[in-house]
N, C-alpha and C positions, 0 to 999 in steps of 0.2 A: 360333823360332815363339813369339809372345806367348801367354800362358796363355788369354786369352779367345778366341783363334783356335782353340786346341786344343779347348776345351770346345765351341765351336760345331760343330767338325768331328766331335767325339765324338757329340754328340746327333743330329746329321744322319745319322751312320753308323748309329746305333741304329735310327733310323726306316727307313732304307733297307735294312739288313741285320741285322735283329733275329735274335738266336740263338734265340728261341722261336717266331717266326712268319715265314713268308714272305709278305709283303704283296703284294697286287695292285698293279701299277704305277700310280702317281699316286692311290692310294685316297683320300688326303686332299684332293685337288684337286676331287673330285666335287661338284657343286652340290646333290645330292640326299641328304639325311640318311638316308634308308632304304637307298640304295645303298651308302653308306659303312658302315652297320651290317651289311648283308648281306654285304659283302665281308670285313669284319673277322670276322664270324661263320664264314664259309667258311674263312678262313685259320686261324683258332683251332682249328676242328674238324678240319681236315686235318693240322695240325702233330703230329709225334710227338716234337718236341723241347721242348715247353712243360713247365714244372714245376708249373703249377697248372691249374685248371679252364679250359675253353675261354672261359667268360664273363669269368673274372678276366684272362686273357691278353689278350683282345680290348679289355676295358675299360681295362686298364693302358696298352695301346699308344695308345689314343685319348686318354686322360688326359695321357700323356707327351707326345704331339704338341701338344695344346692348351697345356700348361704351357710347352713349349719355345718355342712360336710366339706366345704370348699378346701380348706387347707389339707385335708386327707384325700382328696379325690385325685386320682391319677388323670392326667390330661385326656386320655381317651374316654373315661367315664364322664368327665365334665362335658365333653364334646357330645356324648350320647344324650345327656341330660339337656343340654342347650338345644339339641335337635328335637327333643321331646317337647320343648317349649314352643318351637316353630310348628311342630305337628299339631299341638294343642290348638294354636291359633288357626290353623287350616280347618281342623274338625269343627270349630265353632264359627268358622266364616269370618274370621278376623285376620284377613291376610294383608292388611295395610301396614 
């Protein structure tokens, strides 16, 4: 298997089967930034396997997804996901 195919599978596997968070099905496909943020918050707070705070775990997963998909994200999707980051900060009281 070519190296780039292994990398693609690895990152998709991380998103689908995170060792720290059990993500709700198709969370990143949601059109509503607030719903994405709420889902990530629920997953992070429910996890007993995460190694950092719920906020950091949720934000890390969202950032990982954005970075992994960036070239293939249409501008409006990226805008929604960036808005989800802002909403996640609000939900965790990190508005600065």
